[in-house]
C-alpha positions in Angstrom: 66.5 141.4 123.7 67.2 137.9 122.2 69.7 136.7 119.8 68.8 136.4 116.1 69.0 132.8 114.7 70.2 131.8 111.2 67.2 133.9 109.6 64.9 136.1 111.6 61.6 137.4 110.2 60.2 140.6 112.0 57.2 143.1 111.4 57.6 146.9 111.4 55.1 149.1 113.0 53.8 152.3 111.6 54.6 155.5 113.5 51.4 156.5 115.6 51.5 160.0 114.3 51.7 158.9 110.5 49.3 156.2 108.8 48.8 154.6 105.6 45.6 153.4 104.0 47.6 151.5 101.4 49.9 149.5 103.3 49.1 146.4 105.1 52.3 145.4 106.7 56.0 145.6 106.1 58.0 142.6 106.9 61.8 142.2 107.2 63.7 138.9 107.1 67.6 139.0 108.2 69.9 136.5 107.8 73.9 135.9 107.3 74.7 134.2 104.0 77.3 131.4 103.5 79.7 134.1 102.3 79.4 136.1 105.5 77.1 138.8 103.7 74.3 140.3 105.9 71.2 139.7 103.7 67.8 141.7 104.3 64.5 140.8 102.4 62.2 143.7 102.8 58.7 142.9 101.9 55.5 145.5 101.6 52.1 144.2 101.1 49.0 146.3 100.1 47.8 148.4 97.4 51.3 148.5 95.8 50.1 150.5 92.7 49.0 153.4 94.9 52.5 153.9 96.3 55.2 156.1 94.9 58.2 154.1 94.4 61.5 155.6 92.6 62.1 154.0 89.2 65.5 152.1 88.4 68.6 154.4 88.1 72.2 154.1 88.1 73.1 152.1 91.6 75.2 155.0 92.8 75.6 156.4 96.3 73.2 159.1 96.7 72.2 161.3 99.7 68.6 162.2 100.9 67.2 158.9 99.7 64.8 159.1 102.7 62.8 162.1 100.9 61.1 159.2 99.1 60.2 155.5 99.7 63.2 154.1 101.1 64.4 151.2 103.3 66.8 151.7 106.1 69.0 149.6 108.4 70.8 151.2 111.6 73.7 148.7 112.8 75.6 149.0 116.1 77.5 146.6 118.2 76.3 145.8 121.7 77.7 148.2 124.5 79.0 150.7 121.8 77.1 154.0 121.0 78.5 154.0 117.5 76.6 153.1 114.6 76.2 152.8 110.7 73.2 153.9 108.6 72.3 152.0 105.6 69.8 153.7 103.3 68.6 151.4 100.2 66.4 152.7 97.6 64.4 150.7 95.3 66.1 152.7 92.5 69.2 150.7 93.3 70.9 153.9 94.8 72.3 153.6 98.3 74.1 155.3 101.1 76.2 154.5 104.2 76.9 156.8 107.1 78.9 156.6 110.2 78.2 157.9 113.4 80.3 157.9 116.9 77.3 158.5 119.0 73.6 159.5 118.6 73.4 161.6 115.4 77.0 162.6 115.7 78.3 161.8 112.2 81.9 160.9 111.5 83.8 160.0 108.7 83.5 156.5 107.1 86.8 154.5 108.1 86.9 152.6 104.8 85.7 153.3 101.2 82.1 152.2 100.9 81.0 149.6 98.6 77.6 149.3 96.8 75.2 146.9 98.5 73.6 144.4 95.9 69.9 145.3 95.7 67.4 143.5 93.7 63.5 144.6 93.5 60.6 142.2 92.6 56.8 143.6 92.4 53.6 142.1 92.1 50.0 143.1 92.5 49.7 143.1 96.1 53.5 143.0 97.3 56.9 144.6 96.9 59.9 143.0 97.6 63.6 144.2 97.9 66.6 142.1 98.5 69.9 143.7 99.8 73.3 142.1 100.4 75.6 144.1 102.6 79.3 143.2 102.9 80.7 142.1 106.4 83.6 144.9 106.0 81.2 147.5 105.3 79.9 147.4 108.7 83.3 148.2 110.0 82.2 147.3 113.6 84.5 145.2 115.5 85.0 143.0 117.6 83.5 140.3 115.5 82.7 138.2 118.7 80.0 141.0 119.8 76.5 141.0 119.0 75.0 143.3 116.4 72.1 145.4 117.3 70.0 146.5 114.5 67.4 149.1 113.9 65.0 148.2 110.8 62.7 151.0 109.1 61.2 151.9 106.1 60.0 155.3 104.5 57.1 155.1 102.4 55.6 157.6 99.7 52.3 157.4 98.5 51.1 159.0 95.1 49.3 161.5 96.7 52.4 162.7 98.6 51.6 161.3 101.9 54.3 159.8 103.9 54.1 156.9 106.7 57.3 156.1 108.7 57.8 152.2 109.9 60.3 150.9 112.2 60.8 147.9 114.7 60.2 150.2 117.6 59.6 153.8 117.6 60.9 155.9 120.8 58.5 158.9 122.0 57.9 161.4 120.0 58.5 162.4 116.2 59.8 159.5 114.1 63.4 159.2 114.8 65.3 156.0 113.3 68.4 157.2 115.0 67.2 156.8 118.5 69.1 153.8 119.9 66.0 152.7 121.7 65.1 151.6 118.2 67.9 149.2 117.8 65.9 146.3 119.3 67.0 143.2 117.0 70.0 141.6 118.2 72.0 139.1 116.2 74.9 136.7 116.7 77.9 137.8 114.3 78.9 135.3 111.7 81.4 132.5 112.4 85.1 133.4 112.1 85.2 130.7 109.4 82.7 132.3 107.3 83.8 135.9 108.1 87.4 134.8 107.0 85.8 133.1 103.8 83.9 136.4 102.9 86.8 138.6 103.3 89.0 136.0 100.8 86.1 136.1 98.4 86.2 139.7 98.1 89.8 140.4 97.3 
């Protein structure tokens, strides 16, 4: 793995057991903001009109968002089996889950705060920007690199699904598998992190 620079752009791969005739590709850009938030930009290109995209709803926490078009991020600290799962829906709904190890769900250590989600769509592209606060990662120490798994579930108008990720482990789609956490990024500087916490009080 190589450390992520200030901004890093990657392409997701479609799982070999699923396919899409409508999606040409999915790109994800990751960066730290000046306030120490982790910012994601998911961009889907292709026949956007043929996709089933959830309409806007109240931006509340909701479960099973992966049963429709949804964008996901899995975050762990290098050398630690614990991780967080973030689900971001184009509807504005979201979810955060904590795991102590592979699929071993544990209670969240802090009250979850809604990520900021913004959606833009054109004829051939669909873009979603998401900001996640640093304290929502709840992973320490701050001088340890983050390991990310970036994923997407795409539902088409006919009900077909395709599953996208940076790396797919063998077998069926499994976004939780640690082999999929292949993007390594440096933490924000302590100065930026401190400013982030001060700005949120």
